[in-house]
PAZAPA-4460 file (N, C-alpha, C; in steps of 0.05 Angstrom, whole numbers, plus 32768, in hexadecimal, padded with zeros to 4 digits):
% residues 298
    n_x    n_y    n_z   ca_x   ca_y   ca_z    c_x    c_y    c_z   seq   type   mol
   7DB8   8041   8134   7DA3   804F   811A   7DAF   8067   8115     1      P     A
   7DB1   807D   812B   7DB7   8093   8121   7DD3   809C   8122     2      I     A
   7DE8   8089   8128   7E00   8093   8124   7E0D   8081   8108     3      L     A
   7DF2   806C   8103   7DFF   8062   80E7   7DF1   8070   80CD     4      L     A
   7DDE   8080   80D3   7DCF   808F   80C1   7DE3   80AC   80BE     5      A     A
   7DEC   80B3   80D5   7DF8   80D3   80D3   7E1B   80C7   80C3     6      G     A
   7E21   80B2   80CE   7E44   80A4   80C3   7E36   80AC   809D     7      T     A
   7E25   8093   8097   7E14   809C   807B   7E18   80AC   806E     8      I     A
   7E01   80BF   8078   7E04   80D4   8068   7E1C   80E7   8065     9      V     A
   7E2A   80EA   807F   7E43   80F9   807C   7E57   80F3   8065    10      S     A
   7E58   80D7   8064   7E6D   80CD   8057   7E5A   80D1   8038    11      I     A
   7E46   80CD   8033   7E39   80D4   8020   7E2F   80F1   8014    12      A     A
   7E2A   8104   802A   7E25   8117   801A   7E34   8137   802D    13      H     A
   7E3F   8126   8044   7E41   8146   8052   7E45   8149   8066    14      G     A
   7E54   8151   807B   7E51   814F   8092   7E36   8166   809A    15      Q     A
   7E32   817E   8097   7E1F   8187   8099   7E02   8182   809A    16      R     A
   7DFD   8173   8087   7DE3   8161   807C   7DDD   8143   8094    17      L     A
   7DF7   813D   809C   7DF6   8128   80AE   7DEB   8130   80C3    18      A     A
   7DF5   8146   80CF   7DEE   8153   80EC   7DD1   8152   80E9    19      L     A
   7DC4   8161   80CF   7DAD   816B   80D5   7D99   8156   80D0    20      A     A
   7D9C   813C   80C0   7D90   8127   80C2   7D96   8111   80E0    21      I     A
   7DA8   811E   80E6   7DA7   8109   80FC   7D9F   8113   811D    22      G     A
   7DA9   8129   811F   7D91   8138   812A   7D74   813C   812B    23      T     A
   7D69   8131   8115   7D50   8134   8116   7D48   8115   811A    24      V     A
   7D4F   8108   8112   7D55   80E9   811B   7D57   80E8   8140    25      L     A
   7D68   80F4   8146   7D66   80F0   815F   7D53   80FA   8170    26      A     A
   7D48   8112   8165   7D37   811D   8176   7D19   810A   8174    27      V     A
   7D18   8108   815B   7D01   80F6   815C   7CF8   80E1   816D    28      L     A
   7D14   80CB   816E   7D1F   80B1   8180   7D16   80BE   819B    29      V     A
   7D23   80D8   81A2   7D1C   80DA   81BF   7D02   80DC   81C2    30      A     A
   7CF0   80EE   81B0   7CCC   80F1   81B8   7CC1   80D5   81B5    31      L     A
   7CCA   80C9   81AB   7CBE   80AB   81A3   7CC7   8099   81B9    32      Q     A
   7CD8   80A2   81CA   7CE3   8089   81DD   7CD5   809D   81FC    33      L     A
   7CC9   80BC   81F8   7CC7   80CC   8209   7CDE   80C8   821B    34      R     A
   7CF7   80CA   8214   7D0D   80C3   821F   7D16   80DC   8235    35      A     A
   7D0D   80F3   8224   7D18   810F   8236   7D34   8115   8225    36      G     A
   7D37   812E   8231   7D5E   8135   8228   7D69   8125   8231    37      L     A
   7D70   8112   8238   7D80   810A   8247   7D8C   80F8   822E    38      G     A
   7D83   80E1   822B   7D7C   80D4   820B   7D8C   80EA   81F1    39      L     A
   7D79   80F4   81F2   7D80   810C   81DC   7D9B   8116   81DA    40      L     A
   7DA3   8122   81F6   7DC0   8129   81F4   7DD8   811C   81F7    41      A     A
   7DD6   80F5   81FA   7DE3   80E7   81EB   7DE0   80E4   81D3    42      V     A
   7DC9   80DE   81CA   7DCA   80D8   81AB   7DD4   80F3   819B    43      L     A
   7DDC   810C   819E   7DE0   811F   8196   7E04   811D   8195    44      L     A
   7E05   8118   81B5   7E21   8119   81B4   7E32   8102   81A2    45      A     A
   7E28   80F1   81A0   7E32   80D7   8194   7E30   80E7   8174    46      A     A
   7E1E   80EE   816D   7E18   80F4   8155   7E33   8109   8147    47      L     A
   7E2B   811C   815A   7E43   812D   8150   7E65   812B   8157    48      A     A
   7E66   8118   8161   7E81   810C   8169   7E87   8100   814F    49      T     A
   7E76   80EF   8144   7E7D   80DF   8130   7E7C   80EF   8114    50      S     A
   7E68   8100   810F   7E6F   810F   80FB   7E7E   8126   80F4    51      V     A
   7E8C   8133   8105   7E9E   8142   810A   7EBB   8134   80FF    52      Y     A
   7EBD   811A   8106   7ED7   8109   8101   7ED6   80FE   80E4    53      Q     A
   7EC3   8102   80D8   7EBE   80F0   80B9   7EC3   810D   80A1    54      L     A
   7ED5   811C   80A5   7EDA   812F   8091   7EE8   811D   8078    55      R     A
   7EF7   8114   8086   7F09   80F9   806D   7F0C   80E3   8078    56      E     A
   7F0A   80D0   8067   7F10   80AC   806A   7F22   80A7   805E    57      I     A
   7F3E   80AB   8067   7F54   809E   804D   7F60   808A   805F    58      R     A
   7F58   807D   8079   7F62   805A   807D   7F49   8052   8082    59      T     A
   7F4C   8034   807D   7F31   8022   8089   7F28   8026   80AD    60      R     A
   7F41   8027   80BD   7F3B   802B   80D2   7F30   8045   80E5    61      S     A
   7F30   8057   80CC   7F1E   8070   80DA   7F08   806F   80DF    62      K     A
   7EF3   8060   80D8   7ED4   805C   80DD   7ED5   804D   80F7    63      L     A
   7EE8   803E   80FC   7EF3   8035   811C   7EF8   8042   812B    64      I     A
   7F02   805A   8126   7F17   8064   813D   7EFD   8078   813E    65      R     A
   7EF2   8086   812D   7ED6   8099   8136   7EC2   8087   813E    66      V     A
   7EB9   806C   813F   7EA3   805D   8152   7EB2   8058   8168    67      A     A
   7EC3   805B   8170   7ED8   8056   818B   7ED1   806F   8197    68      A     A
   7ED7   8083   8189   7ED7   809F   8197   7EB8   80A0   819D    69      V     A
   7EAC   809C   818B   7E8A   80A4   8192   7E7F   8093   81AF    70      A     A
   7E8A   8075   81A6   7E83   8061   81BF   7E91   8076   81DE    71      A     A
   7EA7   8081   81E4   7EB1   808E   81FA   7EA4   809D   81FF    72      G     A
   7E91   80B3   81E9   7E86   80C3   81F1   7E68   80C4   81FD    73      V     A
   7E5E   80A7   81F8   7E43   8098   81F3   7E47   8091   8215    74      V     A
   7E5A   807F   8219   7E64   807B   8236   7E62   808A   8249    75      A     A
   7E7B   80A6   8249   7E6F   80C0   825B   7E5C   80C8   8258    76      V     A
   7E47   80CC   8248   7E35   80D9   824A   7E1F   80D3   8255    77      A     A
   7E20   80AC   8250   7E10   80A1   825F   7E15   809C   827F    78      V     A
   7E2C   809D   827D   7E31   8095   829F   7E32   80B2   82A9    79      A     A
   7E2F   80CD   82A5   7E28   80E2   82AD   7E10   80E7   82AF    80      A     A
   7DFC   80DD   82A1   7DE6   80E2   82A6   7DD3   80CC   82B9    81      Q     A
   7DEB   80B1   82B5   7DE1   80A2   82D0   7DE1   80A8   82EE    82      G     A
   7E01   80AF   82F0   7E08   80C0   8309   7DF9   80D8   8311    83      M     A
   7DE4   80E7   8304   7DE1   80FD   8301   7DC2   80FD   830F    84      A     A
   7DB2   80E3   8306   7D99   80D6   8310   7D9E   80BF   832F    85      R     A
   7DC0   80C1   8334   7DC0   80A6   8342   7DB9   8092   833F    86      A     A
   7DBE   808C   8326   7DBE   8073   8324   7DD5   805A   832A    87      V     A
   7DC9   8046   8334   7DDE   8037   8343   7DF7   802A   8322    88      Q     A
   7E10   8021   8329   7E20   8027   8318   7E21   8012   830C    89      W     A
   7E16   7FF9   831C   7E15   7FE6   830D   7E06   7FEC   82F2    90      R     A
   7DE5   7FF3   82F9   7DD9   7FF5   82D7   7DE3   800C   82C8    91      F     A
   7DF3   8022   82DD   7E05   8030   82CB   7E18   8024   82B0    92      V     A
   7E29   801A   82BF   7E37   8010   82AC   7E2F   7FFE   8293    93      L     A
   7E14   7FEB   82A2   7E00   7FE4   828B   7DFB   7FEE   826F    94      I     A
   7DF5   8008   8277   7DEA   801C   8268   7E02   8027   8257    95      D     A
   7E14   802C   8267   7E2C   802E   8254   7E32   801C   823C    96      C     A
   7E3A   7FFB   824A   7E44   7FF0   8237   7E31   7FF5   821E    97      A     A
   7E11   7FE8   8223   7E06   7FF0   8208   7E04   7FFE   81F2    98      W     A
   7E05   801E   8203   7E11   8032   81F3   7E25   8031   81DC    99      G     A
   7E3E   802A   81EA   7E5C   802A   81E4   7E58   8014   81CE   100      A     A
   7E4E   8007   81DA   7E48   7FE8   81BE   7E3C   7FF0   81AB   101      G     A
   7E2C   7FFC   81B3   7E15   7FFF   8188   7E25   8016   817F   102      F     A
   7E33   802A   8184   7E46   803E   817D   7E56   8029   816C   103      A     A
   7E6A   801F   817D   7E7C   8004   816C   7E70   7FFA   815C   104      L     A
   7E58   7FF2   815F   7E4F   7FE2   8144   7E3D   7FEC   812F   105      L     A
   7E36   800C   8137   7E35   801D   811C   7E4B   8025   8107   106      A     A
   7E63   8027   8117   7E7E   8026   8104   7E86   8016   80FF   107      G     A
   7E83   7FFA   8104   7E88   7FD8   80F6   7E71   7FDB   80DB   108      L     A
   7E5C   7FE4   80DF   7E4C   7FE1   80D5   7E4D   7FF2   80B0   109      L     A
   7E57   800E   80C1   7E5E   8025   80A9   7E7B   8012   8094   110      T     A
   7E8F   8012   80A9   7E9A   8000   809F   7E9D   7FF3   8086   111      E     A
   7E8A   7FDE   808E   7E7F   7FBD   807E   7E75   7FC8   8069   112      A     A
   7E6D   7FE1   806C   7E58   7FE4   8058   7E62   7FFE   8042   113      T     A
   7E7B   8008   804C   7E87   801F   803A   7E88   8016   8022   114      L     A
   7E8D   7FFE   800F   7E8E   7FFC   7FF0   7E6D   8006   7FE1   115      P     A
   7E59   7FFB   7FF7   7E3B   7FFB   7FE9   7E36   8014   7FF2   116      L     A
   7E3C   801F   8005   7E3B   803D   8006   7E4B   8055   7FEF   117      I     A
   7E64   804E   7FEB   7E66   8052   7FD8   7E59   8053   7FBF   118      E     A
   7E50   803E   7FB0   7E48   8037   7F97   7E31   803B   7F9D   119      R     A
   7E1F   8042   7FB3   7DFF   8049   7FB3   7DF5   8061   7FB2   120      A     A
   7E09   8077   7FBB   7E0C   8098   7FB7   7E21   80A1   7F9F   121      F     A
   7E30   8095   7F95   7E45   8096   7F81   7E58   80B2   7F90   122      R     A
   7E62   80A3   7FA4   7E75   80B3   7FB0   7E8F   80A9   7FB3   123      V     A
   7EAF   80B1   7FBA   7EC0   80A3   7FB8   7ECB   80B5   7FD5   124      A     A
   7ED4   80A0   7FF0   7EDA   80AE   7FFC   7EF9   80B3   7FFC   125      T     A
   7F06   80C0   8018   7F1F   80C3   800B   7F35   80B4   8006   126      S     A
   7F2A   8099   8018   7F3E   8083   8015   7F3A   8070   7FFC   127      M     A
   7F24   8078   7FEE   7F1F   806C   7FCC   7F36   8081   7FC1   128      T     A
   7F30   809E   7FC5   7F3D   80AC   7FA6   7F5E   80A5   7FB5   129      L     A
   7F6A   809F   7FCD   7F83   8097   7FCD   7F8B   8080   7FC2   130      L     A
   7F7D   8075   7FB9   7F85   8059   7FA9   7F83   805B   7F93   131      E     A
   7F72   806E   7F84   7F6F   807C   7F6C   7F88   8088   7F62   132      W     A
   7F95   8099   7F7D   7FB1   80A9   7F76   7FC9   8093   7F6D   133      C     A
   7FC5   807A   7F7D   7FE0   806B   7F79   7FE5   8065   7F5D   134      D     A
   8002   806B   7F51   800E   806F   7F38   8004   8055   7F28   135      A     A
   8003   8041   7F40   7FFC   801C   7F2E   7FE9   8018   7F1E   136      S     A
   7FD3   802F   7F20   7FBC   8027   7F18   7FBA   802E   7EFC   137      K     A
   7FAB   8010   7EF3   7FB5   8011   7ED2   7FB0   8029   7EC1   138      P     A
   7F99   803C   7EC6   7F9B   804C   7EBA   7FAB   8066   7EBC   139      L     A
   7FB4   8068   7EDE   7FCF   807F   7ED7   7FEF   806A   7EC8   140      L     A
   7FEE   8052   7ED0   8007   8043   7EBE   8002   8050   7EA1   141      K     A
   7FF1   804B   7E97   7FE9   804C   7E79   7FF1   8068   7E7A   142      R     A
   7FE1   8074   7E7E   7FE9   809E   7E75   800A   809C   7E7C   143      M     A
   801A   8092   7E8D   802D   8098   7E8D   8046   808E   7E80   144      A     A
   8031   8078   7E73   8043   806A   7E5D   8047   806F   7E41   145      A     A
   8030   807E   7E39   8021   8088   7E1F   8020   80A1   7E16   146      E     A
   801F   80B2   7E32   8021   80D0   7E32   802D   80D6   7E4F   147      A     A
   8048   80D6   7E4A   805A   80DD   7E67   8057   80F7   7E6F   148      P     A
   8056   810F   7E59   8058   8123   7E5D   8036   8132   7E68   149      G     A
   8028   8123   7E5C   8010   8126   7E73   800A   811E   7E8B   150      T     A
   8017   8101   7E90   801E   80FD   7EAA   8028   810F   7EBC   151      F     A
   8037   8116   7EB3   804B   8129   7ED2   803C   8144   7ECD   152      N     A
   8032   814E   7EB5   801C   8163   7EB3   8006   8160   7ED0   153      H     A
   7FFF   8145   7ECE   7FE6   813F   7EDA   7FE9   8141   7F00   154      S     A
   800E   8136   7F00   8011   812D   7F1A   8017   814C   7F29   155      L     A
   8028   8168   7F16   802E   8178   7F1E   800B   818A   7F2A   156      Q     A
   7FFE   8187   7F16   7FE1   8195   7F1D   7FD5   818A   7F35   157      L     A
   7FD6   816E   7F3B   7FCE   815F   7F53   7FD5   816A   7F6D   158      G     A
   7FF1   8171   7F67   8001   8182   7F82   7FF5   819E   7F8D   159      T     A
   7FEF   81AB   7F71   7FE8   81C3   7F75   7FC7   81C4   7F79   160      I     A
   7FBE   81B3   7F69   7FA0   81B8   7F75   7F98   81B4   7F8F   161      C     A
   7FB0   81A2   7F99   7FA3   8196   7FB1   7FB5   81A9   7FCD   162      E     A
   7FBE   81BC   7FC2   7FCC   81D0   7FD4   7FB3   81DC   7FD1   163      A     A
   7FA6   81ED   7FBD   7F95   8202   7FB9   7F79   81F7   7FC7   164      A     A
   7F6F   81DC   7FC6   7F5D   81D9   7FCC   7F5C   81DF   7FEA   165      A     A
   7F69   81D7   7FFB   7F71   81CE   8015   7F77   81E7   8027   166      E     A
   7F7F   8204   8015   7F85   8221   801C   7F68   822A   801E   167      A     A
   7F58   821D   8013   7F3A   822E   8012   7F24   821C   801C   168      I     A
   7F2B   8206   802C   7F1D   81EA   8036   7F12   81DA   8024   169      G     A
   7F1D   81DB   8013   7F0B   81C6   8001   7F13   81AA   8006   170      A     A
   7F0E   819B   7FF9   7F19   817A   7FF1   7F36   817A   7FE1   171      K     A
   7F4B   8177   7FF5   7F64   817C   7FE6   7F6C   815D   7FD4   172      G     A
   7F65   8145   7FE7   7F67   8127   7FD8   7F5A   8131   7FC6   173      L     A
   7F43   8134   7FBA   7F2D   8134   7F9C   7F3B   813E   7F8F   174      L     A
   7F43   815A   7F98   7F52   8167   7F86   7F6A   815C   7F7B   175      A     A
   7F77   8150   7F81   7F85   8144   7F76   7F8D   812C   7F6B   176      R     A
   7F75   811D   7F70   7F69   810D   7F5E   7F5A   8111   7F43   177      A     A
   7F4A   812A   7F4A   7F47   812A   7F2B   7F58   8135   7F1F   178      G     A
   7F67   8145   7F32   7F85   8151   7F1C   7F91   8136   7F06   179      A     A
   7F98   8120   7F19   7FA2   810B   7F0C   7F93   80FE   7EF3   180      Y     A
   7F7D   80FD   7EF3   7F6B   80F1   7EE6   7F64   8107   7ECA   181      Y     A
   7F5D   811B   7ECF   7F53   8133   7EBD   7F5C   812C   7EA0   182      H     A
   7F75   8127   7E94   7F79   8126   7E7A   7F84   810D   7E6C   183      D     A
   7F73   80F7   7E80   7F7A   80E9   7E71   7F6F   80DA   7E57   184      I     A
   7F5D   80EA   7E50   7F58   80E9   7E35   7F68   80E1   7E1F   185      G     A
   7F7C   80F5   7E21   7F96   80FA   7E15   7FAC   80E8   7E09   186      K     A
   7FA7   80D0   7E1C   7FB3   80B9   7E13   7FA4   80A5   7DFE   187      T     A
   7F99   80B0   7DF2   7F91   80AD   7DD5   7FA1   80B4   7DC5   188      N     A
   7FA2   80CA   7DC9   7FB9   80E0   7DAB   7FD3   80ED   7DB5   189      K     A
   7FDE   80DF   7DC4   7FEF   80EF   7DD9   7FFD   80FB   7DC6   190      P     A
   800E   80F9   7DAF   801C   8110   7D9C   800F   8128   7D95   191      P     A
   7FF4   812A   7D93   7FE5   813F   7D8E   7FE7   815D   7DAA   192      Y     A
   7FF3   8152   7DBF   7FF5   8162   7DD1   800C   8170   7DD7   193      F     A
   8015   8187   7DE1   802D   8194   7DDB   8037   8183   7DF4   194      V     A
   8037   8181   7E08   8048   8174   7E21   8051   815A   7E18   195      E     A
   8046   814E   7E05   8053   8132   7E08   8059   812A   7DE6   196      N     A
   8064   814B   7DD9   8077   8143   7DC1   8094   814F   7DD0   197      Q     A
   8097   813B   7DBD   80C5   813F   7DC5   80C8   8150   7DAE   198      A     A
   80CB   816B   7DAE   80D3   8172   7D99   80CB   8172   7D78   199      G     A
   80D0   8183   7D6A   80D2   8176   7D4E   80B7   818F   7D42   200      G     A
   80B3   817D   7D35   8099   8194   7D21   807F   817E   7D35   201      S     A
   8067   8193   7D34   8050   8194   7D45   803C   8184   7D29   202      S     A
   802D   816C   7D31   8019   815E   7D21   8005   8169   7D1C   203      L     A
   7FFB   817E   7D26   7FEF   8194   7D21   7FE9   81A4   7D04   204      H     A
   8004   81A6   7D04   8014   81B1   7CEA   800A   81AF   7CD4   205      E     A
   8005   8192   7CD0   7FF5   817F   7CB9   7FD6   8185   7CB6   206      K     A
   7FCA   8187   7CCC   7FAA   8182   7CD0   7F9E   81A6   7CD4   207      L     A
   7F8E   81A5   7CC7   7F77   81C0   7CC6   7F77   81CB   7CE6   208      S     A
   7F6F   81E8   7CE9   7F6B   81F2   7D06   7F4C   81DF   7D10   209      P     A
   7F39   81D6   7CFA   7F1D   81C5   7CFE   7F23   81AF   7D0D   210      A     A
   7F37   81A4   7D00   7F40   8185   7D06   7F4B   8183   7D23   211      M     A
   7F61   8199   7D23   7F74   8194   7D37   7F5D   8198   7D56   212      S     A
   7F4B   81AF   7D4C   7F36   81BA   7D61   7F2E   819A   7D67   213      L     A
   7F23   818B   7D5F   7F11   817B   7D64   7F27   8161   7D68   214      L     A
   7F3C   8160   7D75   7F51   814F   7D71   7F51   8151   7D95   215      I     A
   7F58   8179   7D95   7F61   8181   7DBC   7F42   8183   7DC7   216      I     A
   7F2C   817F   7DC1   7F1C   8182   7DD0   7F0B   8166   7DD2   217      I     A
   7F15   8151   7DBF   7F07   8135   7DBF   7F13   8123   7DDB   218      G     A
   7F2D   8139   7DE9   7F40   8128   7DFF   7F2D   8120   7E14   219      H     A
   7F1A   813E   7E19   7F06   8135   7E30   7EF1   8122   7E24   220      V     A
   7EE3   8120   7E16   7ECF   810C   7E0D   7EDE   80EC   7E11   221      K     A
   7EFC   80ED   7E05   7F06   80D1   7E07   7F10   80CA   7E23   222      D     A
   7F0F   80DE   7E39   7F19   80DD   7E4D   7EFD   80D8   7E62   223      G     A
   7EEB   80DB   7E55   7ED0   80CF   7E68   7EC1   80BB   7E63   224      L     A
   7ED2   80AF   7E45   7EC7   809B   7E39   7EE1   807E   7E4C   225      E     A
   7EF8   8087   7E4E   7F04   807F   7E60   7F04   807C   7E79   226      M     A
   7EF7   808E   7E85   7EF3   808E   7EA6   7EDB   8074   7EAB   227      A     A
   7ECA   8072   7E95   7EB4   8063   7E9F   7EC0   8045   7E97   228      R     A
   7EDA   8045   7E80   7EE2   801F   7E7D   7EEB   801E   7E92   229      Q     A
   7F00   8037   7EA4   7F0C   8025   7EBA   7F07   8029   7ED8   230      Y     A
   7EE8   8031   7ED8   7ED6   802E   7EF2   7EE8   8043   7EFF   231      G     A
   7EF0   8055   7EEF   7EF2   8077   7F01   7EDF   8081   7F10   232      L     A
   7EDD   8085   7F30   7EC9   808C   7F43   7EBC   80A6   7F26   233      P     A
   7E99   80A2   7F3B   7E95   80BA   7F24   7E9E   80D3   7F2D   234      A     A
   7EA2   80E1   7F4C   7EA8   80F6   7F52   7EBC   8101   7F3F   235      V     A
   7ECF   80F8   7F35   7EDF   80FD   7F1C   7EDB   8101   7F0A   236      L     A
   7EC5   80F7   7EFB   7EBF   8101   7EE1   7EBC   811D   7ED7   237      H     A
   7EB1   812B   7EFB   7EB5   8149   7EF3   7EC4   815B   7EE3   238      E     A
   7EDA   8149   7EF5   7EFE   8161   7EEB   7F03   814F   7ECE   239      F     A
   7EFD   8146   7EC0   7F02   813D   7EA8   7EED   814D   7E99   240      I     A
   7ECF   814D   7EA1   7EC3   8157   7E89   7EC7   817A   7E8F   241      A     A
   7ED0   8185   7EA0   7EC7   81A1   7EAD   7EE0   81A5   7EAB   242      T     A
   7EFC   81A8   7EA8   7F17   81A8   7EB1   7F28   81C2   7E98   243      H     A
   7F0F   81C1   7E83   7F0F   81DC   7E71   7EF8   81F0   7E6B   244      H     A
   7EE3   81E2   7E7A   7ED0   81F4   7E80   7EC1   8203   7E57   245      G     A
   7EBF   8216   7E5E   7EB2   821D   7E42   7ECB   8222   7E35   246      T     A
   7EE1   8225   7E3C   7EF9   823D   7E2C   7EFF   823E   7E16   247      T     A
   7F05   824E   7E01   7F0D   8250   7DEB   7F26   8243   7DE5   248      L     A
   7F2E   822C   7DD1   7F43   8224   7DC5   7F58   823E   7DB8   249      V     A
   7F5B   824C   7DC7   7F60   826B   7DB6   7F7C   8261   7DA2   250      Q     A
   7F94   824E   7DA6   7F9F   824E   7D90   7F95   8242   7D70   251      Y     A
   7F84   8232   7D78   7F78   8228   7D5D   7F5F   8236   7D53   252      F     A
   7F5A   8241   7D67   7F3D   825C   7D53   7F52   8276   7D47   253      Y     A
   7F65   827B   7D5B   7F76   8290   7D43   7F80   8284   7D2C   254      S     A
   7F8F   8269   7D2D   7F95   8261   7D13   7F7F   8266   7CFE   255      A     A
   7F6C   825F   7D08   7F4E   8259   7CF8   7F46   827B   7CEB   256      A     A
   7F4A   8283   7D00   7F41   829E   7CF9   7F55   82AE   7CE7   257      A     A
   7F6E   82A6   7CEB   7F82   82B2   7CD0   7F85   82A8   7CB5   258      E     A
   7F7E   8288   7CBA   7F74   827E   7CA1   7F5F   8285   7C92   259      K     A
   7F41   828D   7C96   7F2F   8299   7C8F   7F39   82B3   7C89   260      S     A
   7F4A   82BE   7C99   7F45   82E2   7C8C   7F5E   82D7   7C70   261      R     A
   7F76   82CB   7C71   7F80   82C2   7C53   7F6F   82B9   7C3D   262      A     A
   7F56   82AB   7C3F   7F52   829A   7C33   7F35   82AF   7C30   263      E     A
   7F33   82C8   7C38   7F1C   82DB   7C39   7EFF   82BF   7C39   264      S     A
   7EFC   82B4   7C5D   7EE2   82A5   7C53   7EDB   82B5   7C72   265      E     A
   7EC0   82A1   7C77   7EB9   82AF   7C89   7ECD   82AE   7CAB   266      R     A
   7EC9   82BE   7CBC   7ED6   82BD   7CD5   7ED1   82AA   7CE8   267      Q     A
   7ED8   8294   7CF0   7ED6   8287   7D04   7EBB   8290   7D1A   268      P     A
   7EAB   8283   7D1D   7E9E   8287   7D40   7EAD   827B   7D52   269      D     A
   7EB0   8284   7D6B   7EB5   8283   7D83   7EB0   826B   7D8D   270      E     A
   7E99   8269   7D90   7E81   8252   7D93   7E8F   823B   7D86   271      T     A
   7E93   823A   7D77   7EA8   8220   7D65   7EC4   8215   7D76   272      E     A
   7EC6   822D   7D81   7EE1   821C   7D8B   7EE3   8220   7DA5   273      F     A
   7ECF   821F   7DB1   7ECB   821E   7DCA   7EC9   8202   7DDC   274      R     A
   7ED3   81F6   7DF0   7ED2   81E3   7E02   7EB6   81DB   7E09   275      Y     A
   7EA4   81C7   7DFC   7E8B   81CA   7E00   7E7E   81BD   7E23   276      P     A
   7E94   81C2   7E3B   7E8A   81C4   7E52   7E87   81AD   7E5D   277      G     A
   7E79   81A9   7E6A   7E6E   81CC   7E82   7E7C   81D1   7E94   278      P     A
   7E74   81E5   7E9B   7E8A   81EC   7EB2   7E90   81E3   7ECA   279      K     A
   7EA1   81EA   7EDE   7EA3   81D8   7EF4   7E90   81DD   7F08   280      P     A
   7E81   81D2   7F15   7E6B   81D3   7F2C   7E78   81CD   7F49   281      R     A
   7E91   81C3   7F45   7E9C   81C2   7F69   7EB5   81D4   7F6F   282      S     A
   7EBA   81D6   7F87   7ED1   81EA   7F87   7EE9   81D7   7F70   283      K     A
   7EED   81C5   7F84   7F04   81B2   7F7D   7F09   81B5   7F62   284      E     A
   7EF6   81AA   7F4F   7EF5   81AE   7F2C   7F01   81CD   7F21   285      A     A
   7EF8   81E0   7F31   7EF7   81FC   7F2A   7F11   81F8   7F33   286      A     A
   7F27   81F9   7F47   7F41   81F9   7F46   7F50   81EF   7F32   287      I     A
   7F49   81D5   7F29   7F53   81CA   7F19   7F56   81D8   7EFE   288      L     A
   7F3B   81DF   7EED   7F3E   81EA   7EE2   7F4A   8209   7EDD   289      M     A
   7F4B   8218   7EF7   7F64   822D   7EF9   7F84   8220   7EF7   290      L     A
   7F86   820A   7F04   7F9D   820E   7F05   7FAA   81FD   7EF4   291      A     A
   7F9D   81F0   7EE2   7F97   81E2   7EC3   7FAD   81FC   7EB0   292      D     A
   7F9B   8208   7EB4   7FA4   8223   7E9E   7FBB   8233   7EA0   293      A     A
   7FBA   8236   7EBF   7FD5   8241   7ECC   7FF1   822C   7EC6   294      A     A
   7FEE   8217   7EC4   8005   8207   7EBE   8009   8206   7EA5   295      E     A
   7FEF   8204   7E96   7FFD   81FA   7E83   8003   8215   7E6B   296      S     A
   8006   8231   7E72   8010   8242   7E6A   802F   8247   7E74   297      S     A
   8039   8233   7E82   804B   8240   7E8C   8066   8237   7E74   298      L     A
***
């Protein structure tokens, strides 16, 4: 149960919390059984071995490998304690088999229930993110066909964001997956975005700045609706909602201000031409916002 709790919490909320909760459970078990420091040392060694290997789960065999290593650590720890107490080898081997067997069982149970864990805690493992980065996914295929400029822009951002995230110790794969899907809302009106315009006049020339603003800002709302429609993991929704933060749509604000001066009307308020936000709450989403602004200006 301690290994099972440690692996689940590590997947759902991170390694630090998993170590803290697992340590508390191990201490409670040792106290309840009055087993002394020997059992506590075995439990903590197995817990630390498992949790420290679970930073990313990119393959289904990862949990089995983690459980196998933890089983080996348990067997060695139990054997060392048995030798220190001069226990007969027959009983030492039996204890080693029980300990290693249950460590393996914890890994097998975690692997079997991994989809349920992701759904219950609204998280996406690296393995799931890799699946969503596949270009054969319906949403990416639609973006490549209907908004090829946006698709290429997203692929470039994915490479940039992954490298930047790994450089600061953040989750590179999460940043890449978020970059792939951050602009999916543009597939509803691709010709209105410059990367999808193949020369010629812009469609915005026939629209007022206020109407153009609604179309530009609307791709965020459209993207969130498409994310829910296609079942995109909840962890990726933040990248869609926050990749512009509350920044100013400068071009159309300047156009509206110039039009107001020409017609002697009230100057527009900056707040009317800002994205609604929210601002990024994670390192990966903040990296995307900065990279998107930098790449778009080139």
